[in-house]
C-alpha positions as CSV (number, residue, x, y, z in Angstrom):
1,X,-139.0,-3.9,7.8
2,X,-136.1,-2.5,9.6
3,X,-135.3,1.2,8.7
4,X,-131.7,0.1,8.1
5,X,-133.2,-1.7,5.0
6,X,-134.7,1.5,3.6
7,X,-131.0,3.6,4.0
8,X,-129.2,0.5,2.2
9,X,-131.7,0.5,-0.7
10,X,-132.1,4.1,-1.1
11,X,-127.9,4.1,-1.4
12,X,-127.8,1.2,-3.7
13,X,-130.9,2.9,-5.6
14,X,-128.7,6.3,-5.9
15,X,-126.0,4.2,-7.3
16,X,-128.2,2.7,-9.8
17,X,-129.5,6.1,-11.0
18,X,-126.0,7.4,-11.2
19,X,-124.6,4.7,-13.1
20,X,-128.0,4.6,-15.5
21,X,-127.0,8.5,-16.3
22,X,-123.5,7.8,-16.7
23,X,-123.7,4.7,-18.7
24,X,-127.2,3.0,-19.1
25,X,-129.7,0.9,-17.5
26,X,-128.0,-2.8,-17.8
27,X,-125.2,-1.5,-16.6
28,X,-127.0,-0.5,-13.0
29,X,-128.6,-4.0,-12.8
30,X,-126.5,-5.2,-10.1
31,X,-127.2,-2.1,-7.8
32,X,-131.0,-2.7,-8.4
33,X,-130.5,-6.4,-7.4
34,X,-128.9,-5.1,-4.4
35,X,-131.2,-2.7,-3.3
36,X,-134.1,-5.2,-3.8
37,X,-132.0,-7.8,-1.5
38,X,-131.3,-5.2,1.3
39,X,-135.2,-4.3,1.6
40,X,-135.5,-8.5,1.8
41,X,-132.8,-8.9,4.3
42,X,-134.0,-6.4,6.9
43,X,-137.5,-7.8,6.5
44,X,-139.0,-7.7,10.2
45,X,-142.4,-9.9,10.4
46,X,-144.8,-10.1,13.3
47,X,-144.5,-13.0,15.3
48,X,-147.3,-15.2,17.3
49,X,-145.6,-15.5,20.7
50,X,-146.1,-19.0,22.6
51,X,-148.2,-18.7,26.0
52,X,-146.9,-21.1,28.7
53,X,-143.5,-21.9,30.6
54,X,-141.8,-21.9,27.5
55,X,-138.1,-20.0,26.1
56,X,-138.6,-19.0,22.7
57,X,-135.7,-18.7,20.2
58,X,-134.1,-15.3,19.8
59,X,-133.1,-15.7,16.4
60,X,-134.2,-17.3,13.0
61,X,-131.8,-20.0,11.6
62,X,-130.6,-23.5,12.2
63,X,-129.4,-24.9,15.4
64,X,-125.9,-25.9,14.9
65,X,-125.1,-27.2,18.3
66,X,-126.7,-28.2,21.6
67,X,-123.8,-28.6,24.3
68,X,-123.4,-28.6,28.0
69,X,-122.1,-25.1,29.7
70,X,-120.3,-24.5,32.5
71,X,-123.3,-23.2,34.4
72,X,-124.7,-26.6,34.4
73,X,-127.2,-26.3,31.7
74,X,-127.0,-26.1,27.9
75,X,-126.1,-23.9,25.5
76,X,-127.9,-23.7,22.2
77,X,-126.2,-22.4,19.1
78,X,-128.0,-21.0,16.0
79,X,-126.5,-19.9,12.6
80,X,-128.4,-17.1,10.9
81,X,-127.3,-17.1,7.0
82,X,-127.7,-13.9,5.0
83,X,-131.3,-15.0,4.1
84,X,-132.6,-15.4,7.5
85,X,-134.4,-12.7,9.4
86,X,-132.0,-11.1,11.2
87,X,-134.0,-9.3,14.1
88,X,-133.4,-10.8,17.4
89,X,-136.0,-11.4,20.3
90,X,-135.5,-11.9,24.0
91,X,-136.2,-15.5,24.9
92,X,-138.4,-15.0,28.1
93,X,-139.9,-12.1,29.7
94,X,-138.2,-10.1,32.3
95,X,-135.7,-7.7,33.2
96,X,-132.3,-7.3,31.5
97,X,-129.8,-7.5,34.4
98,X,-126.7,-7.1,32.1
99,X,-125.0,-6.1,28.8
100,X,-121.6,-6.9,28.0
101,X,-119.8,-6.4,24.8
102,X,-116.7,-8.6,24.2
103,X,-114.2,-7.6,21.4
104,X,-113.3,-10.3,19.0
105,X,-112.7,-12.1,15.7
106,X,-115.0,-12.6,12.7
107,X,-115.0,-16.2,12.1
108,X,-117.5,-18.0,10.0
109,X,-120.3,-18.0,12.3
110,X,-121.3,-21.8,11.7
111,X,-117.9,-22.7,13.3
112,X,-117.9,-23.8,17.2
113,X,-115.2,-21.4,17.5
114,X,-117.2,-18.5,16.8
115,X,-118.9,-18.9,20.2
116,X,-116.0,-17.9,22.1
117,X,-113.6,-16.1,19.4
118,X,-116.2,-13.7,17.7
119,X,-116.9,-10.2,18.7
120,X,-120.2,-10.4,20.5
121,X,-123.0,-9.0,22.6
122,X,-123.8,-10.9,25.7
123,X,-127.5,-10.1,27.2
124,X,-128.9,-11.8,30.5
125,X,-132.2,-11.6,31.2
126,X,-133.8,-12.3,34.6
127,X,-137.6,-13.6,34.8
128,X,-140.0,-15.2,36.8
129,X,-141.6,-18.4,35.3
130,X,-144.2,-20.6,37.1
131,X,-143.2,-18.6,40.3
132,X,-139.8,-19.3,40.2
133,X,-136.7,-17.3,39.1
134,X,-134.7,-18.0,36.3
135,X,-132.2,-16.5,34.1
136,X,-131.5,-17.1,30.7
137,X,-128.1,-15.6,28.9
138,X,-127.9,-15.2,25.1
139,X,-125.2,-13.6,22.9
140,X,-125.3,-11.8,19.7
141,X,-122.6,-12.9,17.7
142,X,-120.9,-11.6,14.5
143,X,-119.6,-13.7,11.9
144,X,-117.4,-13.1,8.7
145,X,-119.7,-10.9,6.8
146,X,-121.5,-9.3,10.0
147,X,-119.6,-6.9,11.4
148,X,-122.0,-5.0,12.9
149,X,-124.1,-6.0,16.2
150,X,-127.1,-3.5,16.9
151,X,-129.0,-3.7,20.3
152,X,-132.1,-1.2,21.3
153,X,-132.3,-2.0,24.8
154,X,-130.2,-1.4,27.7
155,X,-129.5,-3.0,31.4
156,X,-132.6,-2.5,33.6
157,X,-135.3,-2.6,30.7
158,X,-138.4,-4.8,31.1
159,X,-139.1,-6.9,28.3
160,X,-142.2,-9.1,27.2
161,X,-141.7,-12.6,26.0
162,X,-140.2,-12.8,22.3
163,X,-139.8,-8.8,22.3
164,X,-137.2,-7.3,19.8
165,X,-134.2,-6.4,21.4
166,X,-131.7,-5.5,18.2
167,X,-130.3,-7.5,15.1
168,X,-126.9,-8.4,13.7
169,X,-126.5,-7.2,10.3
170,X,-125.8,-10.6,7.5
171,X,-124.6,-13.8,8.5
172,X,-124.3,-14.0,12.1
173,X,-124.7,-16.5,15.1
174,X,-127.0,-16.4,18.3
175,X,-125.8,-18.3,21.5
176,X,-128.4,-19.4,24.2
177,X,-127.4,-20.8,27.6
178,X,-130.0,-22.1,29.6
179,X,-129.8,-23.3,33.1
180,X,-130.6,-26.8,34.3
181,X,-134.1,-26.0,35.1
182,X,-135.0,-26.0,31.5
183,X,-135.7,-28.7,29.2
184,X,-134.4,-28.6,25.9
185,X,-137.1,-28.7,23.1
186,X,-135.1,-28.7,19.7
187,X,-132.5,-30.9,18.2
188,X,-129.3,-30.2,16.2
189,X,-130.2,-29.3,12.6
190,X,-133.8,-27.9,13.4
191,X,-134.9,-24.6,11.9
192,X,-136.3,-22.3,14.3
193,X,-137.9,-18.6,14.1
194,X,-137.4,-15.8,16.6
195,X,-140.3,-15.1,18.8
196,X,-142.4,-18.3,17.6
197,X,-140.4,-21.4,17.8
198,X,-140.0,-22.9,21.3
199,X,-136.5,-23.9,22.6
200,X,-137.0,-25.1,26.0
201,X,-139.9,-25.8,28.3
202,X,-139.6,-25.2,32.0
203,X,-139.6,-28.2,34.0
204,X,-142.3,-29.2,36.2
205,X,-144.6,-26.7,34.1
């Protein structure tokens, strides 16, 4: 459980107590339901990280787009609805070479325009796979409801594969930019889990 879940749930619980005291308990039911949802939303399950020359998904959700990007590789877009786990993880082990925050809009995160128009936090991780250097960039993208991006890490931090790096509150999107050295292992419409689903296989591995 992410600590934010307890804070939100306690706030809703306090609201429920006040409403119960002023009126009666049936009027407080929406607050109790919201408290329970906050505990559910901020869950943070452990994951089994796959071994080998692979890039794992940085987010839970549905693959809503696989498209070429200007770097010569592929961009995989993952949409997170409010029922998905929202803790984000790094696709590969390596060092964070940069973190760039970009202001923007709050369009519906499932739409293609969200990739370039929405507020986002862009993280670049440089690692070594099978003796070859590689770099993966992924972006935590805010959505219509999610207006708070949280990143626990900073540039220069060393990460293990599938390590937790932050979260996006409520519905959101994560884009992953893979170089031509990666062979995509997912398809449009696939549902993936952060840290445990393989997005791509390193070519020649």
